[in-house]
Every structure is written in C-alpha cells, then in structure tokens.
Phi, psi and omega in degrees: 000151173294151178258134182246137172230138171206159183220163179217139181286150182278074179280357184108233182284141175296150172239173187294336175295316175301316186295308183287327184278333186216303196294323177302321178292324178300320181300322177289316184298328182297341178269354185244337187221172172275108193244141168235128178235132195231136169274109192269077182289334177291326175293324185296333185273007175281349176242158175305138184209164179274106183301320186293339184251356186300314182298318181292322178295326179294314180292324177296321179294319177298317177301317179299315181296321178290322182294326182281349174127004173291128189253117180301343177277345182247331182225154175268112181249111190215175180256131186306312185289349176283351178238090187296346178298337175302315183291322181293314179295326176306313181294317181297322179287334175302332184287346179242002184268124181290133179301319182300323178295321179293318182290339179274352181295127184301317182294324177296314181298320179294312183288329181297332180294341182271000184241138170285321176236115187278120178289144180300328180299328179291319178296320185270006179311313181293335178290320175295322175301317178297318179298320179305315186278313185290334179301329181255006180053039179290146182249348180229136180230112177292121182218159167269171183299332181289349180256001184296325179296318177296322180293321178294322175296321177302316179295320178296319178297316178299317179299315182295318179295316180298318181297320185278325192239343192264351185300124178076003184271347184069023182209132175223161171267118182294146176275111185290151178254151178283138171248089189293133178293141180266345183291144175289147181289127181264123175279168175292173183295344175282349178076007184241306186263163174301143179298123185210132180299324181293336179268353178068028183243031185248164163245119180292144182297336183245022174296152177288161177306320180296318181292320178302313181293319180296326179282326182288324187308313181270006185296146181294144177234200176302117184296343181283344181273093181276320178236170181296334183279349181282132173290152181238179178236105183297336183293339179247014182256122182295330178296322177293323176301318179291324174306320182296340177269338188235342184256146178293160183307319181297320178293320178301318179296318179296317179299312182298317180296312182292332176290312183293331183258004185057034180291337172210167181273171181297327180292324176298316180299317181292326180295319177296317178298315180302316181298318180289323177296315181298319180297322180284319191271339182302314178298326179292319179297320180295322178293321178297320178298321178296318180291322178297330180285350180232064183300327178297322178295317180296315180297323178293321176300317180292322178296314180297320180294318179297324177297316178296314181297320184292327176299317177294318183295317180297322179297315178295313185295326178299318179290320179299313179298318179298313180297328182273359174081018180284145182293128179294137182228191180290148176295140178287000000 
C-alpha cells in the first residue's frame, strides 16, 4: 500500500472545519493506505503560544482524532516531538534547501507581516514539513489547495537531496504526491475568514447540542437575503456549504430549493442543519468523553504509536546519515 502522512497542529479541541476539511478524510484513508497521522506540536511553537497549555492542547487533539474514528490498529497516531528524528532530519534537509524558495512561500510572507522580528523557525516551517513526510518515505500527502506550494517545495527538497547524496546508494527520498481534498472549504461562522478557534468563529466538534444551536443562530448566510421573503443563492451561503458536510443529499436539495424560492427563512435552514449536525456529532462527543475519562489509556496509545513511528524514522535516518557521510555513532 502507498504510505500517507498528514499532521494537525494542537489547537485543542477539533472544530467542524478540521473535520470536514481533513480529519473525516483521514478516517477513510486509514482503510485504504498505510497511514501516519501526527499532532505537530513542533510546528505549533513557531508562533507565539501559551506554554502552560501546550501539553493539554496536544492531548486534547489526540483525543479528538481517536474519537472521530482514527484507529490505532490501522493507523499510527502520534505526537511529533515524541519522535526526535523529525528535528534531526529537519536540520539535514536545511543543508539542501534554497533560502530563496523559503522566502517565496506565500504563507511565510503572510505570517511574517505579523512579526516585528521574524523567527527562523517560521522561515524553516516548510523544511520541517518536508522532514515530517520524508522521514517515513511517504508518497501521498492529503492537502488542500493552500498547501500545494509547500508540497512542491517538499518535492524540490527531495530532488535536491537525491541529486547530491543518493547517486549509487540504492536509496532515495521519494517525491510525495498531493492527495487533494475533495471537501469544500468551510468558512467561519462570520462567513468571511477561515474557521479558526483564535477568531472565535468555530463550532467545536464536541460542543453540546445547545451550544451548536446557539452558535448557528447568528451565523452569516447569503448576504443578499435581507428579509425572509428574499430569495437566496445557496452557492454563496456558508450555511449551505456546512449542510453539504452533515445533511443527506435529499435534505441538501430541499435546502437549496427553499433557499432559492424563499420557501423558508435562514433560521429554518439553520434548525435543520443543527439537527443533522447534532445527530452526527453526538456519538463523537460521547467517545471523546470516554477517552478523557481514561487519560492513561490515551497516553499509552501515543507511546505505542511513537515507538512504531520511531522505528520507521530511525531506519530512514540511518540511511540518510550514511549517504551524507556522517560518522556512525552509538544508538540513541
């Protein structure tokens, strides 16, 4: 089977944007490929963060991934910093990564504007991403279109390393391919920005039914619908996009028809959506509650997964070090 790698930052609890945009697809992929899914805490520290809550946010994210259906018997679900080989390969790949390519990354330019003094870790973020994937010699990376530039740089880094170090070695770093997400991008409840916990425009995957409804009621809809009698356009309504993630096809057709004909108001549409979201998410919330009640079990799952991941990582890194001419030393 092809090997898949993907990661998610430890923002704490998952929200529906994470679920529809990535994690739901991961649950499917684990039945089709050899998968590694990682809570990327090393990536998280490239931006200012609350030191006191990082560990708890990391464990909460792991609980979320397990609750939505990632199976430790089918996929390796682990924490990035538990496998120190990520950091070592990151440094080794830095030696072949062109500075100009890093400075041209759109996400770096966007994030750099928020800093008076730009940390080197922010510039080298894509190199660590490359190390994450190449360390396991993964060939498929589930990404959205906004990550394609990073993936192409990852491929370029692999090519440069192979050209310089792999000739005649019988070992190469594979150039990973994009596995483009098919889900539509879900905006935040404000209808403008990407769904983000820091912006307060999310619905948590494990929110209670009451909280889901309270958050949905004021959520932005088609801006052309000023009154209940105005017809709308579901294609530009973020609530309809969320319907596509949680409502069955027949309901989606009904929603689209009633929106275009002003057959019901936006609050009616949101009530149907809330009911379908609650039906889907309640079992996930209950599983998360069960896992939170057994923190020792979750930590053991992460420890076992890190052991599996580290065995793969060490094998790759041993060959990389050999190809680069580093002196063989004692095992860590």
